[in-house]
C-alpha positions in Angstrom: 125.4 -6.7 -1.3 124.0 -4.3 1.2 124.8 -3.5 4.9 123.0 -1.1 7.2 124.5 2.2 8.3 123.4 3.4 11.7 122.2 6.9 12.2 124.8 9.0 14.0 125.9 12.5 14.4 128.8 13.4 12.1 131.1 16.0 13.5 132.7 18.5 11.1 135.4 19.8 13.4 136.6 22.4 10.9 133.3 24.3 11.2 133.1 24.3 15.0 133.6 27.6 16.7 133.7 26.3 20.3 130.5 28.1 21.3 129.5 25.0 23.3 125.8 25.5 22.4 125.6 21.8 21.5 126.9 20.6 24.9 124.8 23.0 26.9 121.6 22.1 25.0 122.4 18.4 25.4 122.8 18.7 29.2 119.7 20.8 29.5 117.6 18.3 27.5 118.9 15.2 29.4 119.6 16.6 32.8 117.5 19.8 33.1 120.5 22.0 33.6 123.2 23.7 31.5 126.4 22.1 32.6 129.2 21.1 30.2 130.2 18.1 32.4 126.7 16.6 32.0 126.7 16.7 28.2 126.8 13.5 26.2 129.4 15.0 23.8 132.5 17.1 24.3 134.0 20.0 22.3 137.7 19.9 23.0 140.0 22.8 22.0 143.8 22.3 22.1 145.4 25.3 23.7 148.7 24.9 21.9 147.2 24.7 18.4 143.6 26.0 18.8 142.4 22.8 17.0 138.9 21.8 17.9 137.7 18.2 18.1 134.1 17.2 18.8 133.9 13.9 20.6 130.5 12.1 20.2 129.4 8.4 20.0 129.5 7.0 16.5 127.1 4.1 17.3 129.6 1.7 15.7 128.6 -1.2 13.5 130.4 -3.5 15.9 130.5 -1.4 19.2 133.6 -2.3 21.3 131.9 -0.8 24.3 129.2 -3.5 24.2 131.7 -6.3 24.3 133.8 -4.6 27.0 130.8 -4.1 29.4 130.8 -6.9 32.0 127.2 -6.3 33.2 125.3 -5.7 29.9 124.7 -2.1 30.8 125.4 -1.3 27.2 122.9 -2.5 24.6 121.4 -1.6 21.2 118.0 -0.2 20.9 115.6 -0.9 18.0 117.2 2.0 16.0 120.7 0.4 16.4 121.7 3.1 18.8 124.1 2.1 21.6 122.4 2.8 24.9 124.0 3.0 28.4 121.7 1.7 31.1 122.9 3.6 34.2 121.0 1.2 36.6 123.1 -1.7 35.4 126.4 0.1 35.2 129.0 -0.7 37.9 131.2 2.3 36.9 134.2 0.1 36.0 135.1 2.2 33.0 135.6 -0.7 30.6 133.2 0.8 28.0 135.0 4.1 28.0 138.4 2.5 27.7 137.2 0.4 24.8 135.6 3.3 22.8 137.8 4.2 19.8 136.3 7.7 19.7 136.8 8.6 23.4 133.1 9.3 23.5 131.9 7.8 26.8 132.4 10.3 29.6 132.7 9.8 33.3 131.0 12.5 35.3 132.7 12.5 38.7 130.2 14.8 40.4 127.3 12.4 39.4 129.4 9.2 39.6 128.2 7.9 36.3 129.1 7.5 32.7 127.4 9.5 29.9 127.2 8.9 26.2 125.1 10.1 23.2 121.8 8.3 22.7 120.8 10.5 19.7 118.3 12.2 22.0 116.2 9.0 22.3 112.5 9.9 22.4 112.9 13.4 20.8 110.9 13.2 17.6 112.9 15.8 15.7 116.2 14.0 16.4 119.3 15.0 18.2 119.1 18.5 19.6 122.8 19.2 19.0 122.3 19.0 15.2 119.5 21.5 15.4 121.1 24.0 17.8 124.6 24.2 16.2 124.7 27.7 14.6 127.4 26.7 12.0 126.3 23.2 11.0 129.3 21.4 12.6 127.0 18.5 13.7 125.0 16.7 11.1 122.7 13.7 11.5 123.4 10.9 9.0 120.4 9.2 7.4 121.0 5.7 8.7 120.1 4.2 5.3 121.5 1.3 3.4 124.7 1.5 1.5 125.9 -0.8 -1.3 129.2 -2.5 -0.4 131.9 -2.0 -3.0 
C-alpha cells in the first residue's frame, strides 16, 4: 500500500552554523526586506548549550493547524502545502498553539502570523534550501513511499 509524502524542508540542525542566511533570504523574498522577524522559519540557538534548532513548517500529513483554525484561514494548496491566508486570519493564535513543530510565528510589528509556504510560486523551490551555505536545509522529494 502507498501513501503520499508531502514535499517539505528537512532541517539538519547539527549542520546549521546560525548564520541566519536562510531567514534573511526568506524575509527578503516574501516581504522585500531583510528582517529576521519576518521570516517564515526560525533559527534558535540556546545560550546555555549552544544547541541550534531550525523551526520550519513540516506540512504535516494531517495538519493540526488546519483543524485548529476557526475561520478556514489555513488550507492545503494543490501541492499539499499548508497555506495561511492572512486575509481570513483573525489572529487568534489557535494554529500556532496547535503546531507540534512550533513553526507558525506571530509577528507583533505586523500583527499577523507567518509560516513556510515552500516559496509558493518560486520555480526553483524554497530559497532557504538554495541559500544555506552548509546544506542544513534540504527539500524532500514529496514522492510516494511504500508503507511497511
